[in-house]
DRENRO-532257 format. One record per residue (C-alpha): residue number from 1; residue in three letters; x, z, y. Coordinates in nm, 2 decimals, m for minus. Layout:
<recs>
{rec NUM, "ALA", {X, Z, Y}}
...
</recs>
This chain:
<recs>
{rec 1, "UNK", {0.39, 0.17, m2.70}}
{rec 2, "UNK", {0.19, m0.16, m2.75}}
{rec 3, "UNK", {m0.07, 0.04, m2.95}}
{rec 4, "UNK", {m0.10, 0.30, m2.66}}
{rec 5, "UNK", {m0.13, 0.04, m2.41}}
{rec 6, "UNK", {m0.40, m0.12, m2.59}}
{rec 7, "UNK", {m0.58, 0.21, m2.65}}
{rec 8, "UNK", {m0.59, 0.27, m2.27}}
{rec 9, "UNK", {m0.74, m0.06, m2.21}}
{rec 10, "UNK", {m0.47, m0.26, m2.06}}
{rec 11, "UNK", {m0.55, m0.54, m2.31}}
{rec 12, "UNK", {m0.92, m0.59, m2.20}}
{rec 13, "UNK", {m1.22, m0.42, m2.06}}
{rec 14, "UNK", {m1.21, m0.08, m1.89}}
{rec 15, "UNK", {m1.13, 0.17, m2.15}}
{rec 16, "UNK", {m1.37, 0.46, m2.25}}
{rec 17, "UNK", {m1.28, 0.84, m2.22}}
{rec 18, "UNK", {m1.20, 0.84, m2.62}}
{rec 19, "UNK", {m0.99, 0.53, m2.56}}
{rec 20, "UNK", {m0.81, 0.71, m2.28}}
{rec 21, "UNK", {m0.76, 1.03, m2.47}}
{rec 22, "UNK", {m0.63, 0.83, m2.79}}
{rec 23, "UNK", {m0.38, 0.63, m2.56}}
{rec 24, "UNK", {m0.24, 0.95, m2.39}}
{rec 25, "UNK", {m0.19, 1.12, m2.73}}
{rec 26, "UNK", {0.00, 0.81, m2.85}}
{rec 27, "UNK", {0.19, 0.79, m2.51}}
{rec 28, "UNK", {0.27, 1.14, m2.55}}
{rec 29, "UNK", {0.43, 1.09, m2.88}}
{rec 30, "UNK", {0.62, 0.78, m2.78}}
{rec 31, "UNK", {0.75, 0.98, m2.47}}
{rec 32, "UNK", {0.86, 1.26, m2.68}}
{rec 33, "UNK", {1.07, 1.02, m2.90}}
{rec 34, "UNK", {1.25, 0.89, m2.59}}
{rec 35, "UNK", {1.04, 0.59, m2.47}}
{rec 36, "UNK", {1.09, 0.62, m2.09}}
{rec 37, "UNK", {0.81, 0.35, m2.03}}
{rec 38, "UNK", {0.57, 0.57, m2.23}}
{rec 39, "UNK", {0.68, 0.87, m2.02}}
{rec 40, "UNK", {0.60, 0.67, m1.71}}
{rec 41, "UNK", {0.26, 0.54, m1.84}}
{rec 42, "UNK", {0.17, 0.91, m1.91}}
{rec 43, "UNK", {0.26, 1.04, m1.59}}
{rec 44, "UNK", {0.02, 0.78, m1.43}}
{rec 45, "UNK", {m0.27, 0.93, m1.64}}
{rec 46, "UNK", {m0.19, 1.29, m1.56}}
{rec 47, "UNK", {m0.16, 1.19, m1.19}}
{rec 48, "UNK", {m0.53, 1.09, m1.19}}
{rec 49, "UNK", {m0.66, 1.28, m1.48}}
{rec 50, "UNK", {m0.74, 0.98, m1.69}}
{rec 51, "UNK", {m0.76, 1.08, m2.08}}
{rec 52, "UNK", {m0.60, 1.42, m2.00}}
{rec 53, "UNK", {m0.65, 1.69, m1.77}}
{rec 54, "UNK", {m0.51, 1.62, m1.42}}
{rec 55, "UNK", {m0.19, 1.78, m1.39}}
{rec 56, "UNK", {0.02, 1.64, m1.08}}
{rec 57, "UNK", {0.31, 1.88, m1.16}}
{rec 58, "UNK", {0.34, 1.75, m1.50}}
{rec 59, "UNK", {0.31, 1.39, m1.36}}
{rec 60, "UNK", {0.62, 1.45, m1.16}}
{rec 61, "UNK", {0.82, 1.59, m1.43}}
{rec 62, "UNK", {0.74, 1.26, m1.64}}
{rec 63, "UNK", {0.79, 1.03, m1.37}}
{rec 64, "UNK", {1.15, 1.22, m1.33}}
{rec 65, "UNK", {1.22, 1.18, m1.69}}
{rec 66, "UNK", {1.14, 0.80, m1.67}}
{rec 67, "UNK", {1.34, 0.78, m1.35}}
{rec 68, "UNK", {1.65, 0.94, m1.50}}
{rec 69, "UNK", {1.61, 0.67, m1.76}}
{rec 70, "UNK", {1.65, 0.41, m1.49}}
{rec 71, "UNK", {1.29, 0.29, m1.45}}
{rec 72, "UNK", {1.27, 0.20, m1.09}}
{rec 73, "UNK", {0.89, 0.21, m1.05}}
{rec 74, "UNK", {0.90, 0.58, m1.18}}
{rec 75, "UNK", {1.14, 0.68, m0.92}}
{rec 76, "UNK", {0.94, 0.53, m0.67}}
{rec 77, "UNK", {0.62, 0.69, m0.81}}
{rec 78, "UNK", {0.79, 1.02, m0.81}}
{rec 79, "UNK", {0.93, 0.97, m0.46}}
{rec 80, "UNK", {0.59, 0.90, m0.33}}
{rec 81, "UNK", {0.44, 1.20, m0.48}}
{rec 82, "UNK", {0.72, 1.44, m0.35}}
{rec 83, "UNK", {0.69, 1.27, m0.01}}
{rec 84, "UNK", {0.31, 1.34, 0.02}}
{rec 85, "UNK", {0.33, 1.66, m0.15}}
{rec 86, "UNK", {0.14, 1.61, m0.49}}
{rec 87, "UNK", {0.25, 1.79, m0.78}}
{rec 88, "UNK", {0.57, 1.91, m0.59}}
{rec 89, "UNK", {0.64, 2.07, m0.23}}
{rec 90, "UNK", {0.63, 1.80, 0.02}}
{rec 91, "UNK", {1.00, 1.70, 0.10}}
{rec 92, "UNK", {1.08, 1.36, 0.26}}
{rec 93, "UNK", {1.48, 1.45, 0.21}}
{rec 94, "UNK", {1.43, 1.48, m0.17}}
{rec 95, "UNK", {1.20, 1.15, m0.18}}
{rec 96, "UNK", {1.44, 0.95, 0.00}}
{rec 97, "UNK", {1.70, 0.92, m0.27}}
{rec 98, "UNK", {1.43, 0.85, m0.52}}
{rec 99, "UNK", {1.31, 0.56, m0.30}}
{rec 100, "UNK", {1.67, 0.45, m0.25}}
{rec 101, "UNK", {1.75, 0.44, m0.64}}
{rec 102, "UNK", {1.44, 0.21, m0.68}}
{rec 103, "UNK", {1.53, m0.01, m0.40}}
{rec 104, "UNK", {1.87, m0.04, m0.52}}
{rec 105, "UNK", {1.72, m0.16, m0.86}}
{rec 106, "UNK", {1.50, m0.40, m0.66}}
{rec 107, "UNK", {1.18, m0.25, m0.64}}
{rec 108, "UNK", {1.02, m0.41, m0.34}}
{rec 109, "UNK", {0.77, m0.14, m0.28}}
{rec 110, "UNK", {1.03, 0.14, m0.29}}
{rec 111, "UNK", {1.24, m0.06, m0.02}}
{rec 112, "UNK", {0.92, m0.04, 0.20}}
{rec 113, "UNK", {0.88, 0.33, 0.15}}
{rec 114, "UNK", {1.24, 0.41, 0.22}}
{rec 115, "UNK", {1.24, 0.18, 0.55}}
{rec 116, "UNK", {0.94, 0.40, 0.66}}
{rec 117, "UNK", {1.14, 0.71, 0.63}}
{rec 118, "UNK", {1.42, 0.57, 0.83}}
{rec 119, "UNK", {1.19, 0.42, 1.09}}
{rec 120, "UNK", {1.05, 0.76, 1.15}}
{rec 121, "UNK", {1.36, 0.99, 1.08}}
{rec 122, "UNK", {1.15, 1.16, 0.80}}
{rec 123, "UNK", {1.40, 1.32, 0.56}}
{rec 124, "UNK", {1.68, 1.10, 0.68}}
{rec 125, "UNK", {1.83, 1.04, 1.01}}
{rec 126, "UNK", {1.65, 0.79, 1.21}}
{rec 127, "UNK", {1.80, 0.44, 1.18}}
{rec 128, "UNK", {1.55, 0.17, 1.29}}
{rec 129, "UNK", {1.80, m0.11, 1.22}}
{rec 130, "UNK", {1.85, 0.03, 0.86}}
{rec 131, "UNK", {1.45, 0.03, 0.84}}
{rec 132, "UNK", {1.43, m0.33, 0.95}}
{rec 133, "UNK", {1.69, m0.44, 0.69}}
{rec 134, "UNK", {1.49, m0.24, 0.42}}
{rec 135, "UNK", {1.17, m0.40, 0.53}}
{rec 136, "UNK", {1.32, m0.75, 0.51}}
{rec 137, "UNK", {1.46, m0.68, 0.13}}
{rec 138, "UNK", {1.10, m0.55, 0.06}}
{rec 139, "UNK", {0.94, m0.87, 0.20}}
{rec 140, "UNK", {1.18, m1.10, 0.03}}
{rec 141, "UNK", {1.10, m0.91, m0.31}}
{rec 142, "UNK", {0.73, m0.98, m0.27}}
{rec 143, "UNK", {0.59, m0.68, m0.12}}
{rec 144, "UNK", {0.29, m0.76, 0.13}}
{rec 145, "UNK", {0.33, m0.41, 0.28}}
{rec 146, "UNK", {0.71, m0.49, 0.33}}
{rec 147, "UNK", {0.62, m0.80, 0.52}}
{rec 148, "UNK", {0.37, m0.62, 0.73}}
{rec 149, "UNK", {0.64, m0.36, 0.83}}
{rec 150, "UNK", {0.88, m0.63, 0.90}}
{rec 151, "UNK", {0.63, m0.82, 1.13}}
{rec 152, "UNK", {0.55, m0.50, 1.31}}
{rec 153, "UNK", {0.89, m0.43, 1.40}}
{rec 154, "UNK", {0.97, m0.78, 1.52}}
{rec 155, "UNK", {0.66, m0.76, 1.76}}
{rec 156, "UNK", {0.79, m0.43, 1.88}}
{rec 157, "UNK", {1.14, m0.50, 1.87}}
{rec 158, "UNK", {1.25, m0.20, 1.68}}
{rec 159, "UNK", {1.57, m0.21, 1.51}}
{rec 160, "UNK", {1.56, m0.61, 1.56}}
{rec 161, "UNK", {1.55, m0.85, 1.87}}
{rec 162, "UNK", {1.18, m0.89, 1.96}}
{rec 163, "UNK", {1.05, m1.20, 1.83}}
{rec 164, "UNK", {0.67, m1.27, 1.84}}
{rec 165, "UNK", {0.67, m1.59, 1.63}}
{rec 166, "UNK", {0.87, m1.42, 1.37}}
{rec 167, "UNK", {0.63, m1.09, 1.38}}
{rec 168, "UNK", {0.32, m1.31, 1.34}}
{rec 169, "UNK", {0.46, m1.51, 1.05}}
{rec 170, "UNK", {0.54, m1.21, 0.87}}
{rec 171, "UNK", {0.20, m1.03, 0.93}}
{rec 172, "UNK", {0.04, m1.36, 0.83}}
{rec 173, "UNK", {0.23, m1.38, 0.50}}
{rec 174, "UNK", {0.14, m1.00, 0.46}}
{rec 175, "UNK", {m0.22, m1.07, 0.53}}
{rec 176, "UNK", {m0.23, m1.35, 0.29}}
{rec 177, "UNK", {m0.05, m1.13, 0.03}}
{rec 178, "UNK", {m0.32, m0.85, 0.02}}
{rec 179, "UNK", {m0.23, m0.62, 0.27}}
{rec 180, "UNK", {m0.51, m0.53, 0.48}}
{rec 181, "UNK", {m0.38, m0.38, 0.81}}
{rec 182, "UNK", {m0.21, m0.68, 0.92}}
{rec 183, "UNK", {m0.49, m0.90, 0.89}}
{rec 184, "UNK", {m0.66, m0.65, 1.17}}
{rec 185, "UNK", {m0.34, m0.66, 1.38}}
{rec 186, "UNK", {m0.33, m1.02, 1.38}}
{rec 187, "UNK", {m0.72, m1.04, 1.46}}
{rec 188, "UNK", {m0.69, m0.83, 1.78}}
{rec 189, "UNK", {m0.36, m1.00, 1.88}}
{rec 190, "UNK", {m0.55, m1.34, 1.87}}
{rec 191, "UNK", {m0.86, m1.20, 2.00}}
{rec 192, "UNK", {m0.70, m1.04, 2.33}}
{rec 193, "UNK", {m0.41, m1.32, 2.36}}
{rec 194, "UNK", {m0.12, m1.06, 2.35}}
{rec 195, "UNK", {0.20, m1.27, 2.35}}
{rec 196, "UNK", {0.01, m1.54, 2.17}}
{rec 197, "UNK", {m0.25, m1.81, 2.31}}
{rec 198, "UNK", {m0.58, m1.64, 2.29}}
{rec 199, "UNK", {m0.79, m1.79, 1.99}}
{rec 200, "UNK", {m1.13, m1.62, 1.91}}
{rec 201, "UNK", {m1.21, m1.83, 1.60}}
{rec 202, "UNK", {m0.86, m1.76, 1.46}}
{rec 203, "UNK", {m0.91, m1.39, 1.50}}
{rec 204, "UNK", {m1.23, m1.38, 1.34}}
{rec 205, "UNK", {m1.07, m1.55, 1.04}}
{rec 206, "UNK", {m0.80, m1.27, 1.03}}
{rec 207, "UNK", {m1.08, m1.01, 1.06}}
{rec 208, "UNK", {m1.29, m1.18, 0.78}}
{rec 209, "UNK", {m0.99, m1.16, 0.55}}
{rec 210, "UNK", {m0.94, m0.80, 0.66}}
{rec 211, "UNK", {m1.29, m0.70, 0.60}}
{rec 212, "UNK", {m1.28, m0.87, 0.26}}
{rec 213, "UNK", {m0.96, m0.65, 0.17}}
{rec 214, "UNK", {m1.18, m0.34, 0.27}}
{rec 215, "UNK", {m1.03, m0.27, 0.62}}
{rec 216, "UNK", {m1.30, m0.09, 0.80}}
{rec 217, "UNK", {m1.15, m0.17, 1.16}}
{rec 218, "UNK", {m1.15, m0.56, 1.06}}
{rec 219, "UNK", {m1.52, m0.51, 0.94}}
{rec 220, "UNK", {m1.61, m0.33, 1.27}}
{rec 221, "UNK", {m1.42, m0.59, 1.49}}
{rec 222, "UNK", {m1.59, m0.89, 1.31}}
{rec 223, "UNK", {m1.93, m0.72, 1.36}}
{rec 224, "UNK", {m1.88, m0.72, 1.73}}
{rec 225, "UNK", {m1.79, m1.07, 1.74}}
{rec 226, "UNK", {m2.13, m1.13, 1.56}}
{rec 227, "UNK", {m2.31, m0.92, 1.81}}
{rec 228, "UNK", {m2.16, m1.11, 2.09}}
{rec 229, "UNK", {m2.15, m1.45, 1.96}}
{rec 230, "UNK", {m1.80, m1.50, 2.07}}
{rec 231, "UNK", {m1.56, m1.63, 1.80}}
{rec 232, "UNK", {m1.85, m1.65, 1.57}}
{rec 233, "UNK", {m2.21, m1.76, 1.62}}
{rec 234, "UNK", {m2.43, m1.45, 1.70}}
{rec 235, "UNK", {m2.61, m1.29, 1.41}}
{rec 236, "UNK", {m2.76, m0.94, 1.46}}
{rec 237, "UNK", {m2.83, m0.90, 1.09}}
{rec 238, "UNK", {m2.46, m1.00, 0.97}}
{rec 239, "UNK", {m2.31, m0.76, 1.24}}
{rec 240, "UNK", {m2.54, m0.48, 1.12}}
{rec 241, "UNK", {m2.41, m0.53, 0.78}}
{rec 242, "UNK", {m2.06, m0.53, 0.87}}
{rec 243, "UNK", {m2.11, m0.22, 1.08}}
{rec 244, "UNK", {m2.25, m0.07, 0.77}}
{rec 245, "UNK", {m1.95, m0.16, 0.55}}
{rec 246, "UNK", {m1.70, m0.04, 0.83}}
{rec 247, "UNK", {m1.88, 0.30, 0.84}}
{rec 248, "UNK", {m1.88, 0.32, 0.44}}
{rec 249, "UNK", {m1.49, 0.23, 0.44}}
{rec 250, "UNK", {m1.43, 0.54, 0.68}}
{rec 251, "UNK", {m1.42, 0.36, 1.02}}
{rec 252, "UNK", {m1.58, 0.63, 1.23}}
{rec 253, "UNK", {m1.66, 0.43, 1.55}}
{rec 254, "UNK", {m1.88, 0.22, 1.34}}
{rec 255, "UNK", {m2.11, 0.49, 1.21}}
{rec 256, "UNK", {m2.31, 0.52, 1.55}}
{rec 257, "UNK", {m2.20, 0.91, 1.59}}
{rec 258, "UNK", {m2.22, 1.01, 1.92}}
</recs>
């Protein structure tokens, strides 16, 4: 297993195609001998077509094999693929127990994904209190996305008593932890002064962080600030560069289309 990981580049620079193929071959051998972690690693290669021909159906099967061996991250990966219909028919009801198995084993990301199903009633009976509880477990386990979701329910009062201060605090933790969406959410919250004191320089700080994390909306919002010289000093050149980045990231409103 260690040799295979080295071969696919986990020990250094980006692997070559030959290294990926060699690593995939070694992983297949180890997986065949019952190494569940090798099965999970091989599944990730089949999922994206690295070193092997892309085969998401096979990826799901390999993740399932690893999940059966109690590899929590494999259960989460299998659940995610099934929930979005990659390699298997889309089925939130089948994804839910996989997320639950991983969450029970303290996979923080799986807890957030399961919380999303309960929040929206996808594949499970809608239960926003349970969703909030799962988001709290996810956030406590170190998931920035979990903190983001927890912050959003505190702001909206879904499944918990509305508490703006807690909501902002969890969104701030999520933004600092690398989740891009809450950076933009905090930026607009401080920009318009919704439930908080209006603070445009602070809003721009969040937009800057979000843009650095490649959130198209944050780049667009920061560009508007530079255009108008509000929270940031006016700078048409910087505004144009930010709009171009926002457009490249897929934020249509920044692309100048009619």
